[in-house]
Each structure stands twice: as C-alpha cells, then as structure tokens.
MIMARDREN-178838 format. One record per residue: x, y, z of N, C-alpha, C, CB in turn; residue in three letters. Coordinates in steps of 0.001 Angstrom, whole numbers, plus 500000, padded with zeros to 6 digits. Glycine has a CB too. Layout:
BEGIN
XYZXYZXYZXYZALA
...
END
This chain:
BEGIN
500835498817500000500000500000500000500874501238500000499053500002501205MET
500433502265499350501202503503499224501298504230500558500571504418498173ALA
502373504976500725502572505785501917501690507024501799504079506172502099ASP
500684507119502651499744508233502580500059509325503585498342507737502797LEU
501234509252504201501603510276505166501897511593504434502832509823506001LYS
501329512648504950501475513967504338502881514502504560500436514948504905PHE
503517514909503478504838515522503541504746516852502807505949514590502918LYS
504576517961503540504376519245502872505582519662502044504066520316503891PRO
505280520267500913506309520821500052506407522302500395505986520590498522VAL
507603522764500694507784524162501058507443525040499870509223524428501537ARG
506546525988500098506174526936499056505926528285499705504920526454498268HIS
506756529245499382506586530601499890505887531397498801507963531257500293ASP
504560531544498943503762532186497896504171533647497702502267532100498239HIS
504472534320498778504896535726498682506187535839497869505098536335500097LYS
507131534968498150508401534955497414508163534624495933509381533928498043GLU
507293533653495692506950533289494320506385534491493572505942532130494306PHE
505446535194494195504836536353493538505860537460493276503689536898494392LEU
506759537666494223507792538695494034508663538380492816508673538813495296GLU
509066537115492686509888536727491534509082536765490242510472535326491742ARG
507885536224490290507057536139489087506621537517488596505831535278489356ALA
506406538447489511505918539772489119506929540543488276505570540578490352SER
508162540083488253509189540739487438509096540335485969510577540406487976LYS
508322539279485686508167538833484306507178539724483566507704537370484260ARG
507442539900482295506577540721481458505172540109481393507174540866480037ARG
504162540907481458502755540514481360502262539644482511502536539789480082ASP
503060539506483575502630538674484699501388539239485369503751538542485718PHE
501370540537485638500252541132486376498918540890485696500470542617486543SER
498871541100484391497615540914483666497167539449483706497767541382482208GLU
498111538546483514497782537123483525497341536676484912498982536292483062ALA
498020537161485943497670536772487314496296537305487688498725537287488311TYR
496026538560487344494720539149487648493601538406486935494695540627487256GLU
493847537948485718492823537229484965492454535909485646493306536966483538ALA
493382535342486398493142534061487084493115534209488606494217533051486691LEU
492891535418489081492955535687490518492019534783491329492614537143490784GLU
490783534612490889489826533771491615490279532317491604488417533894491000VAL
490776531847490458491241530469490363492424530217491287491621530138488927GLU
493355531189491355494498531049492254494041531049493712495514532179492014TYR
493076531878494046492567531921495417491916530588495784491554533078495586ALA
491149530017494856490515528721495103491572527633495291489570528351493941LEU
492563527606494420493631526605494537494348526743495878494642526747493373ALA
494609527965496287495275528220497573494420527696498731495550529740497755HIS
493124527958498700492220527471499741492225525943499803490796527985499492GLU
492192525317498639492171523857498591493467523276499149491950523371497151MET
494592523817498746495880523313499225496032523528500725497030523994498481LEU
495563524665501200495639524958502634494780523979503428495192526406502916THR
493576523710502935492678522778503627493261521370503637491291522769502961ALA
493843520941502539494434519601502475495626519494503420494867519267501034ARG
496457520545503448497612520543504350497149520521505809498508521780504089ALA
496129521311506125495595521354507483495069519976507903494475522408507585ARG
494483519250506941493977517904507224495103516872507276492951517496506167ALA
496304517257506815497437516335506834497306515212505828497599515756508201GLY
496701515511504675496442514476503673497262514690502407494962514444503326LEU
497587513588501758498221513644500443497118513712499385499161512403500206THR
497509514020498160496546513990497057495981512582496906497207514455495731GLN
496818511593497092496375510207496977495326509856498040497571509265497094GLU
495526510352499260494568510084500334493227510760500040495128510569501689ALA
493274511995499557492040512704499206491335511967498068492341514181498801VAL
492103511522497095491527510770495974490809509524496477492622510380494962ALA
491424508822497400490799507631497961489490507946498655491736506959498928GLY
489465509045499399488245509444500093487149509865499120488541510578501058ARG
487559510399497971486583510880496979486217509810495963487129512099496254MET
486954508709495964486700507663494983487159508045493589485238507331494956GLY
488293508721493520488833509162492233490335508899492206488531510674491985THR
491029509505491272492468509287491122493276510479491619492807509007489666THR
494543510225491906495457511286492324495556512354491235496855510707492642LYS
495575511943489979495684512923488891494448513819488828495883512206487545SER
493280513281489173492067514110489208492173515158490308490811513234489426ALA
492745514784491438492932515744492536493945516802492127493395515025493832ILE
494988516388491446495981517340490956495327518373490033497116516602490216SER
494454517911489155493744518839488257492831519770489042492922518060487213ARG
492139519244490047491256520082490870492032521197491557490535519231491918LEU
493240520868492021494036521822492790494849522785491927494960521078493698GLU
494807522617490617495605523491489750494770524663489256496170522702488553SER
495313525838489398494595527059489014494606527241487507495213528286489694ALA
493440527547486962493346527919485560493292526793484558494458528751485232GLY
493505525566484978493497524451484031492080524106483605494172523222484643LYS
491176524048484559489769523792484258488929524301485419489507522271484001HIS
487648524398485219486747524879486270486039523686486908485709525897485698ALA
486361523381488167485709522248488816484233522534489075486416521909490127PRO
483432521495489066482006521652489348481801521876490842481207520413488866SER
480652522413491189480311522587492593480259521222493276478960523331492744VAL
479739520216492588479683518869493158481086518360493506478999517901492176ALA
482051518581492614483433518153492881484020518920494059484314518354491632SER
483745520206494124484256521008495237483646520558496567483961522498494999LEU
482375520190496556481724519693497777482361518379498221480205519499497547LYS
482629517481497283483271516203497614484674516437498157483325515282496376LYS
485416517347497518486774517660497968486731518219499382487457518666497008TYR
485820519166499616485704519771500942485427518705501997484592520834500956ALA
484502517814501719484183516750502670485395515846502901482989515920502167ALA
486148515566501846487314514682501949488403515270502835487879514400500569ALA
488501516600502884489535517246503708488962517783505019490197518387502929VAL
487727517353505334487132517721506614486586519131506674488129517554507680GLY
486107519626505568485574520989505504484169520974504900486510521908504674CYS
483534522117504944482299522323504195482587523416503182481087522705505139THR
481888523366502073482084524350501014481205525554501277481777523746499629LEU
481788526733501200481049527984501346481337528814500106481447528755502667LYS
480292529188499405480445530029498217479815531371498529479790529373496946ILE
480526532429498216480070533756498584480249534709497410480826534268499819GLU
479223535488497127479328536544496125479502537858496871478066536581495178LEU
480621538506496635480972539736497338480884540894496357482397539644497969VAL
480165541966496722480078543111495808481482543621495451479236544251496444PRO
481684543862494176482973544360493692483092545849493965483143544077492186ALA
484318546285494141484545547725494271484322548347492902485991548041494814SER
483967549626492845483671550251491549484777550096490510483402551704491750PRO
486043550157490914487131550062489931487304548645489395488438550534490552LYS
486748547645490085486878546255489650485690545778488843487062545362490837ARG
484693546605488678483496546239487922483718546492486443482270547022488421ARG
484465545622485824484744545770484395483483545521483606485859544809483943ARG
483192546385482676482037546203481811480724546537482475481993544810481324GLY
480752547057483705479504547379484389479071548792484032479659547229485918ALA
477808548978483926477209550276483669476704550844484988476060550171482625GLN
476403552138485043475814552685486265474589551858486645475431554185486079PRO
474452551573487911473376550709488371473879549315488650472258550661487354GLY
475163549043488296475802547800488665475574546615487735475360547438489983GLY
474803546804486639474560545666485749475595545660484634473125545717485158GLN
476119544481484320477053544378483195476358544748481892477640542955483102PRO
477144545140480906476604545524479602475669544465479051477731545778478617ASP
476036543198479146475266542118478543473917541922479229476059540828478590ALA
473796542367480473472568542166481219471490543187480851472853542232482699ALA
471846544228480150470897545278479813470173544994478536471585546593479713ARG
END
C-alpha cells in the first residue's frame, strides 16, 4: 500500500509572487486568474491542514490522484460545485460560496446601476 503520510512541500507564495511579478505581462495574467488562484490556495491549505496527500484525498473521493491534481491546479479547468463539495468533505471541511460586491474600479464592463453591459 502507498505511503499516505502527508509531507508538505515548502512553498513561499509571497516569494513566488515577488519573483514572478518581474516577468513581462505577469500582472495581467495573474489578475485574469485571481479567483482560480485563490481557490487553489484554499484547497491546498485545507488539504495541508487535514494532513492528507493527494492520493489520500483521491481515495476518500473515489477518484484518482491525477484528478485531485487537476482540481488543485489554478486555471486548468473549472471544477464543478459537486466536485468542490466532495473535495471539501474529503479534507474535513464544508464548502462555502460567497458573492461579494465588487469595488467600483473592479466592475469591468459594468454600467451605472451595477449591471454588466450584457445584462441590459
């Protein structure tokens, strides 16, 4: 049987961002995937807090390690709410989804009144 003991990989996200931000076009690309990166960070943090490997989470979810790797990767694909609920349960959490009003400068494509152009 595989060793399912959690062995965290050192990752200094602040240091990563400092180095990456020096690359051309990094800011625009990062901002475009900001929500995906935040979700991936939450998932990795929850798994680490639970002390589980990707393989252990996969076993709890009835899937493969590679499927968990895809779930935890930002920007590769959009996981379903059902998958996120299963993942949350596997790492001992509940899923909470929240819509937070955007600040005026972050409302791209919004018209006065807060509705996006396409909604009018």
